[in-house]
C-alpha positions as YAML, in Angstrom:
chain: A
units: angstrom
residues:
- id: 1
  name: UNK
  ca: [-5.50, -10.73, 14.12]
- id: 2
  name: UNK
  ca: [-6.57, -9.91, 10.40]
- id: 3
  name: UNK
  ca: [-9.43, -8.37, 8.40]
- id: 4
  name: UNK
  ca: [-10.54, -9.47, 5.25]
- id: 5
  name: UNK
  ca: [-11.46, -6.53, 2.93]
- id: 6
  name: UNK
  ca: [-13.02, -7.73, -0.56]
- id: 7
  name: UNK
  ca: [-13.24, -4.99, -3.64]
- id: 8
  name: UNK
  ca: [-14.97, -5.69, -6.62]
- id: 9
  name: UNK
  ca: [-13.44, -5.66, -9.95]
- id: 10
  name: UNK
  ca: [-15.10, -2.52, -11.00]
- id: 11
  name: UNK
  ca: [-13.65, -0.52, -8.09]
- id: 12
  name: UNK
  ca: [-10.20, -1.65, -9.20]
- id: 13
  name: UNK
  ca: [-7.79, 0.52, -10.33]
- id: 14
  name: UNK
  ca: [-6.67, 0.47, -13.74]
- id: 15
  name: UNK
  ca: [-3.11, -0.23, -14.78]
- id: 16
  name: UNK
  ca: [-0.68, 2.74, -13.49]
- id: 17
  name: UNK
  ca: [-3.58, 3.69, -11.05]
- id: 18
  name: UNK
  ca: [-4.55, 3.91, -7.64]
- id: 19
  name: UNK
  ca: [-7.62, 4.06, -5.06]
- id: 20
  name: UNK
  ca: [-7.91, 4.94, -1.59]
- id: 21
  name: UNK
  ca: [-10.29, 2.86, 0.48]
- id: 22
  name: UNK
  ca: [-11.68, 4.33, 4.03]
- id: 23
  name: UNK
  ca: [-11.91, 1.87, 6.85]
- id: 24
  name: UNK
  ca: [-13.28, 3.73, 9.66]
- id: 25
  name: UNK
  ca: [-10.51, 6.65, 10.58]
- id: 26
  name: UNK
  ca: [-7.91, 4.68, 8.71]
- id: 27
  name: UNK
  ca: [-7.16, 4.79, 4.60]
- id: 28
  name: UNK
  ca: [-5.89, 1.65, 2.39]
- id: 29
  name: UNK
  ca: [-4.19, 2.24, -0.76]
- id: 30
  name: UNK
  ca: [-4.40, 0.03, -3.71]
- id: 31
  name: UNK
  ca: [-1.85, 0.50, -6.55]
- id: 32
  name: UNK
  ca: [-1.90, -1.09, -9.81]
- id: 33
  name: UNK
  ca: [1.53, -1.42, -11.11]
- id: 34
  name: UNK
  ca: [1.44, -3.13, -14.58]
- id: 35
  name: UNK
  ca: [-1.11, -5.41, -13.32]
- id: 36
  name: UNK
  ca: [0.31, -6.40, -9.97]
- id: 37
  name: UNK
  ca: [-1.66, -5.29, -7.21]
- id: 38
  name: UNK
  ca: [-0.30, -3.62, -3.96]
- id: 39
  name: UNK
  ca: [-1.97, -2.18, -0.49]
- id: 40
  name: UNK
  ca: [-0.27, -0.19, 2.09]
- id: 41
  name: UNK
  ca: [-1.97, 1.99, 4.65]
- id: 42
  name: UNK
  ca: [-2.58, 5.53, 3.59]
- id: 43
  name: UNK
  ca: [-0.37, 7.17, 6.05]
- id: 44
  name: UNK
  ca: [3.35, 8.11, 6.00]
- id: 45
  name: UNK
  ca: [4.99, 6.41, 9.15]
- id: 46
  name: UNK
  ca: [7.35, 9.62, 9.48]
- id: 47
  name: UNK
  ca: [4.72, 12.27, 10.27]
- id: 48
  name: UNK
  ca: [1.42, 10.42, 9.28]
- id: 49
  name: UNK
  ca: [1.14, 12.42, 5.78]
- id: 50
  name: UNK
  ca: [-1.35, 10.80, 3.08]
- id: 51
  name: UNK
  ca: [0.51, 9.10, 0.34]
- id: 52
  name: UNK
  ca: [-2.39, 9.04, -2.01]
- id: 53
  name: UNK
  ca: [-0.80, 12.08, -4.24]
- id: 54
  name: UNK
  ca: [2.45, 10.54, -4.17]
- id: 55
  name: UNK
  ca: [4.42, 10.12, -7.15]
- id: 56
  name: UNK
  ca: [4.88, 6.68, -8.25]
- id: 57
  name: UNK
  ca: [8.12, 5.26, -10.28]
- id: 58
  name: UNK
  ca: [7.54, 1.63, -10.94]
- id: 59
  name: UNK
  ca: [7.01, 0.27, -7.30]
- id: 60
  name: UNK
  ca: [8.70, 3.16, -5.53]
- id: 61
  name: UNK
  ca: [5.80, 5.58, -3.76]
- id: 62
  name: UNK
  ca: [7.44, 9.00, -2.88]
- id: 63
  name: UNK
  ca: [5.97, 10.64, -0.04]
- id: 64
  name: UNK
  ca: [4.60, 14.00, -1.05]
- id: 65
  name: UNK
  ca: [5.46, 15.52, 2.14]
- id: 66
  name: UNK
  ca: [8.83, 14.94, 3.08]
- id: 67
  name: UNK
  ca: [10.02, 12.82, -0.06]
- id: 68
  name: UNK
  ca: [10.75, 9.49, 1.39]
- id: 69
  name: UNK
  ca: [10.26, 6.29, -0.95]
- id: 70
  name: UNK
  ca: [8.70, 3.26, -0.35]
- id: 71
  name: UNK
  ca: [8.64, 0.03, -1.92]
- id: 72
  name: UNK
  ca: [5.22, -1.15, -2.20]
- id: 73
  name: UNK
  ca: [6.06, -4.82, -2.47]
- id: 74
  name: UNK
  ca: [7.51, -4.78, 0.87]
- id: 75
  name: UNK
  ca: [6.64, -1.44, 2.54]
- id: 76
  name: UNK
  ca: [10.19, -0.80, 3.50]
- id: 77
  name: UNK
  ca: [11.69, 2.79, 2.96]
- id: 78
  name: UNK
  ca: [14.27, 2.76, 0.58]
- id: 79
  name: UNK
  ca: [17.66, 3.16, 2.11]
- id: 80
  name: UNK
  ca: [16.33, 3.16, 5.81]
- id: 81
  name: UNK
  ca: [16.63, -0.37, 7.62]
- id: 82
  name: UNK
  ca: [13.60, -1.06, 10.11]
- id: 83
  name: UNK
  ca: [11.66, 1.92, 8.89]
- id: 84
  name: UNK
  ca: [8.42, 1.56, 6.31]
- id: 85
  name: UNK
  ca: [4.82, 1.94, 5.61]
- id: 86
  name: UNK
  ca: [2.33, -1.36, 6.41]
- id: 87
  name: UNK
  ca: [1.64, -3.33, 3.55]
- id: 88
  name: UNK
  ca: [-0.89, -5.75, 3.18]
- id: 89
  name: UNK
  ca: [-1.57, -9.04, 1.57]
- id: 90
  name: UNK
  ca: [-3.57, -9.75, -1.74]
- id: 91
  name: UNK
  ca: [-5.72, -12.85, -2.46]
- id: 92
  name: UNK
  ca: [-8.04, -13.49, -5.23]
- id: 93
  name: UNK
  ca: [-11.46, -14.89, -5.25]
- id: 94
  name: UNK
  ca: [-12.21, -15.20, -8.98]
- id: 95
  name: UNK
  ca: [-12.05, -11.24, -10.02]
- id: 96
  name: UNK
  ca: [-12.72, -10.10, -6.60]
- id: 97
  name: UNK
  ca: [-9.82, -8.80, -4.73]
- id: 98
  name: UNK
  ca: [-9.58, -9.48, -1.25]
- id: 99
  name: UNK
  ca: [-7.08, -7.27, 1.04]
- id: 100
  name: UNK
  ca: [-5.84, -9.35, 4.00]
- id: 101
  name: UNK
  ca: [-5.21, -6.57, 6.55]
- id: 102
  name: UNK
  ca: [-3.30, -7.25, 9.75]
- id: 103
  name: UNK
  ca: [-2.04, -5.54, 12.60]
- id: 104
  name: UNK
  ca: [1.43, -6.79, 12.41]
- id: 105
  name: UNK
  ca: [4.77, -4.09, 11.89]
- id: 106
  name: UNK
  ca: [6.02, -3.70, 8.58]
- id: 107
  name: UNK
  ca: [8.20, -6.60, 7.10]
- id: 108
  name: UNK
  ca: [12.15, -5.59, 7.53]
- id: 109
  name: UNK
  ca: [14.39, -6.96, 4.76]
- id: 110
  name: UNK
  ca: [17.77, -7.25, 4.94]
- id: 111
  name: UNK
  ca: [20.14, -5.78, 2.51]
...
C-alpha cells in the first residue's frame, strides 16, 4: 500500500537544505542535495531519534544521537548490512514534488 504526499514548489528545501513534514505521528524528511531530492522517515531505526538535525556530508546523514550514518539514496546504514532508514521514492508533477510513501522495509544493498 502506498500514499502520495504532494509538496508545492515553495515548500521545497533550497540546495543543501532539508525540510521536516509531519504526517500524523510520523515525520518525513526531504533533502535537496545538489538539486537531487531524497525523502526518508524522520526516525533512526536504532533508537527512534530524530534525524532532522543530523550532519549531512554529501548524501550521508549522521544520526545526532549515536553517530550512525545513512545513505539518503538507498536508506542503508554505512557498514551495517540489512539495517537502514526507510526511504521513499520521489516523482514530479511539473514543479510539484510527489513523495511516494510505502510501508515496505528499507532496501538492502549488497556490497
